[in-house]
C-alpha positions as CSV (number, residue, x, y, z in Angstrom):
1,M,121.2,-82.2,57.0
2,N,122.4,-80.7,53.6
3,F,120.8,-82.0,50.4
4,L,123.9,-83.8,49.0
5,A,124.6,-85.6,52.3
6,K,121.0,-86.6,52.7
7,R,120.8,-88.1,49.2
8,L,124.1,-90.1,49.8
9,L,122.8,-91.4,53.1
10,V,119.5,-92.5,51.6
11,V,121.3,-94.4,48.8
12,M,123.6,-96.1,51.3
13,M,120.7,-97.2,53.6
14,A,118.9,-98.6,50.5
15,G,122.1,-100.5,49.6
16,F,122.6,-102.0,53.1
17,L,118.9,-103.1,53.2
18,T,119.4,-105.1,50.1
19,V,122.5,-106.9,51.4
20,P,122.2,-110.7,51.5
21,F,123.1,-111.7,55.1
22,S,123.9,-115.3,54.1
23,A,125.9,-117.6,56.4
24,G,127.5,-119.2,53.3
25,V,129.7,-116.3,52.4
26,Y,133.3,-117.3,52.0
27,A,136.4,-115.7,53.3
28,Q,139.2,-113.9,51.4
29,E,142.7,-115.4,51.1
30,Y,144.2,-112.8,53.5
31,K,142.6,-111.5,56.7
32,Y,144.1,-108.0,56.9
33,E,145.1,-105.0,54.9
34,A,147.2,-102.0,55.9
35,G,148.2,-98.9,53.9
36,G,147.8,-95.2,53.4
37,A,145.7,-92.7,51.6
38,A,145.8,-89.1,50.4
39,G,143.3,-86.7,48.9
40,V,141.3,-83.6,49.7
41,S,138.9,-82.5,52.5
42,S,136.3,-79.8,52.5
43,Y,134.0,-78.0,55.0
44,M,130.2,-77.7,54.7
45,G,128.3,-75.6,57.3
46,D,127.0,-72.1,57.9
47,A,129.7,-70.6,55.6
48,N,129.1,-73.2,52.8
49,K,125.7,-75.0,52.8
50,T,125.6,-76.6,49.3
51,R,128.9,-76.6,47.4
52,Y,130.7,-80.0,47.6
53,M,134.5,-79.7,47.7
54,D,134.5,-76.0,48.1
55,N,137.9,-74.6,49.2
56,P,139.5,-78.0,49.3
57,G,142.5,-78.8,51.6
58,F,145.0,-81.6,51.8
59,V,144.2,-84.8,53.7
60,T,146.2,-87.9,54.5
61,S,145.5,-91.1,56.3
62,V,146.8,-94.5,57.5
63,L,144.3,-97.3,57.6
64,F,143.9,-100.9,58.7
65,R,141.2,-103.3,57.3
66,Y,140.0,-106.7,58.6
67,N,138.4,-108.7,55.8
68,I,135.6,-110.7,57.3
69,N,134.7,-112.4,54.0
70,F,134.3,-111.5,50.3
71,H,131.5,-109.0,51.0
72,W,132.2,-107.6,54.5
73,A,135.1,-105.8,56.1
74,L,135.9,-103.6,59.1
75,K,138.2,-100.6,58.6
76,T,140.0,-98.3,61.1
77,N,141.6,-95.1,60.0
78,L,143.7,-92.3,61.5
79,L,143.3,-89.2,59.4
80,A,144.7,-85.6,59.3
81,G,143.5,-82.8,57.1
82,R,142.8,-79.1,56.6
83,I,139.5,-77.3,56.0
84,S,138.5,-73.7,55.5
85,G,135.5,-71.5,55.0
86,D,134.5,-67.9,54.2
87,T,131.1,-66.3,54.5
88,R,131.8,-64.1,51.5
89,D,131.5,-67.2,49.3
90,S,128.2,-68.4,50.9
91,G,125.7,-66.2,49.2
92,N,124.0,-65.6,52.6
93,I,123.6,-62.4,54.6
94,F,125.1,-62.6,58.1
95,P,124.7,-60.4,61.2
96,S,126.1,-56.8,60.8
97,G,127.1,-57.6,57.3
98,Q,130.5,-58.5,58.6
99,P,132.4,-61.4,56.9
100,E,133.8,-64.3,58.8
101,S,136.4,-66.8,57.7
102,F,138.4,-69.6,59.3
103,R,141.0,-72.2,58.6
104,R,141.9,-75.2,60.7
105,T,143.7,-78.5,60.9
106,F,141.8,-81.6,62.2
107,I,142.6,-85.2,63.2
108,E,140.1,-88.0,63.0
109,A,140.1,-91.6,64.3
110,A,137.2,-93.7,63.1
111,T,136.0,-97.3,62.4
112,Q,133.7,-98.2,59.6
113,A,131.8,-101.3,58.4
114,E,132.2,-101.8,54.6
115,F,130.0,-103.8,52.2
116,N,131.4,-104.9,48.8
117,F,128.7,-105.3,46.2
118,L,130.7,-107.9,44.4
119,P,132.6,-110.8,46.1
120,Y,136.0,-109.2,46.2
121,S,139.1,-111.3,45.5
122,D,141.6,-112.1,42.7
123,K,141.4,-115.8,43.6
124,Y,138.6,-118.4,43.7
125,R,137.1,-117.4,40.4
126,Y,135.0,-120.6,40.5
127,M,133.1,-118.9,43.4
128,G,132.3,-115.9,41.1
129,T,134.8,-113.5,42.8
130,K,135.8,-110.3,41.1
131,P,139.1,-108.3,41.4
132,H,137.1,-105.0,41.6
133,T,133.9,-103.9,43.3
134,P,132.0,-100.8,44.4
135,Y,131.3,-100.6,48.1
136,L,129.5,-98.7,50.8
137,F,130.6,-97.8,54.3
138,V,129.3,-96.3,57.5
139,G,130.7,-96.0,61.0
140,A,131.6,-93.8,63.9
141,G,134.6,-91.8,65.0
142,I,136.1,-88.8,66.9
143,T,137.3,-85.5,65.4
144,Y,139.7,-83.2,67.2
145,A,140.9,-79.8,65.9
146,P,143.3,-77.7,67.9
147,G,143.3,-73.9,67.9
148,E,142.5,-70.9,70.1
149,I,139.1,-72.5,70.4
150,A,139.7,-76.3,70.1
151,Y,137.0,-78.7,68.8
152,A,136.5,-82.2,70.0
153,G,133.4,-84.4,69.2
154,L,131.9,-87.5,67.6
155,N,131.5,-87.9,63.9
156,M,129.6,-90.3,61.7
157,P,131.5,-91.1,58.5
158,F,129.5,-92.6,55.5
159,G,130.3,-92.8,51.8
160,V,130.9,-94.9,48.7
161,G,134.0,-96.2,47.1
162,F,135.5,-98.4,44.3
163,K,138.4,-100.8,44.9
164,F,140.5,-102.8,42.5
165,K,143.3,-105.4,42.8
166,L,146.3,-104.0,41.1
167,K,148.1,-107.3,41.5
168,N,148.2,-110.1,44.1
169,R,148.0,-108.5,47.6
170,L,148.0,-104.9,46.3
171,N,144.7,-102.9,46.4
172,I,143.8,-99.4,45.1
173,A,140.6,-97.6,46.0
174,I,138.9,-94.3,45.6
175,E,136.5,-93.1,48.4
176,C,134.1,-90.2,48.6
177,S,132.5,-89.6,52.0
178,M,130.8,-87.2,54.3
179,R,131.4,-86.8,58.0
180,K,128.4,-85.6,60.1
181,L,129.5,-83.8,63.2
182,F,127.4,-83.7,66.4
183,G,128.4,-80.2,67.4
184,D,128.0,-76.8,65.7
185,D,131.3,-75.1,66.5
186,F,133.7,-76.9,64.1
187,D,134.0,-73.6,62.2
188,V,134.7,-71.5,65.3
189,T,138.5,-71.2,65.7
190,Q,139.0,-67.8,67.5
191,K,137.4,-65.8,70.3
192,T,135.4,-62.9,69.0
193,Q,133.6,-59.9,70.4
194,A,131.1,-59.8,67.6
195,W,129.5,-62.9,66.3
196,S,130.6,-66.4,65.3
197,L,129.6,-69.2,63.0
198,E,128.4,-71.4,65.9
199,Q,125.0,-69.7,66.1
200,P,125.1,-66.8,63.5
201,Y,121.4,-66.2,63.7
202,G,120.9,-67.0,67.4
203,I,119.3,-70.4,66.6
204,G,120.7,-73.2,68.7
205,S,121.5,-76.7,67.4
206,S,120.8,-80.1,69.0
207,L,122.5,-83.5,69.0
208,L,120.9,-84.5,65.7
209,K,120.3,-81.0,64.2
210,N,123.4,-79.0,63.4
211,R,125.1,-77.4,60.4
212,D,128.7,-78.6,60.5
213,W,130.0,-81.4,58.2
214,Y,133.2,-82.1,56.3
215,S,133.8,-84.3,53.2
216,V,136.8,-86.4,52.4
217,T,137.8,-87.8,49.0
218,M,140.9,-90.0,48.9
219,I,142.9,-92.5,46.9
220,C,144.0,-95.5,49.0
221,L,146.7,-98.1,48.6
222,T,146.7,-101.1,50.8
223,W,148.7,-104.4,51.1
224,D,147.2,-107.7,52.1
225,F,148.7,-109.8,54.9
226,G,147.8,-112.5,57.4
227,L,147.2,-115.6,55.2
228,R,144.2,-117.7,56.3
229,E,144.9,-121.3,57.0
230,D,141.7,-122.2,55.2
231,P,140.8,-119.5,52.7
232,C,137.5,-121.2,51.8
233,H,136.3,-121.4,55.4
234,G,132.7,-120.1,55.8
235,N,131.7,-117.3,58.0
């Protein structure tokens, strides 16, 4: 696990452990949100071990969110983006001294659990709600990348964000996240007679130990719908 992702995951776990799991948390006015997002994606792996947002590519997404209550939500997203990498920028020495580079498009489908640090709503101020909040999220998904050598595998998205009510029913958010992959060939796009970024030093990976990640930073716009019959109903 690279240092930046490890620090982010530790902060997230500490945040979730301090969450008050109270049964008296009230629900938001609307049950659902739907919308889109756009931003940049970036690869981290053998060809880029430490530089966050190196060689960024465009990413876009559609998303759906179910608001459980003021603090908790479940989000599902379908995302498409581009990533690239080049060993000449890595600062490392690879076999035969030959450079290797790649570029590929990927698709992701994932679901995440979100925790709002503040009770998020632009209504019910008597309950201490706020029209803005930082939040954490973690989940699971699937990544697919076509090519001469296609990639398909599980991912674990986790990250932080900040959301704000622009006006009634309209939300804007910015998210910064990492996707941990459970395979080590995300950066292998073509058949080669020499060497590849899957195991450049001949050292194999395992389910929990590998070197391929990608990051996603996006701005999201969503619209609330699905009015609750009783917006103050406890969960």
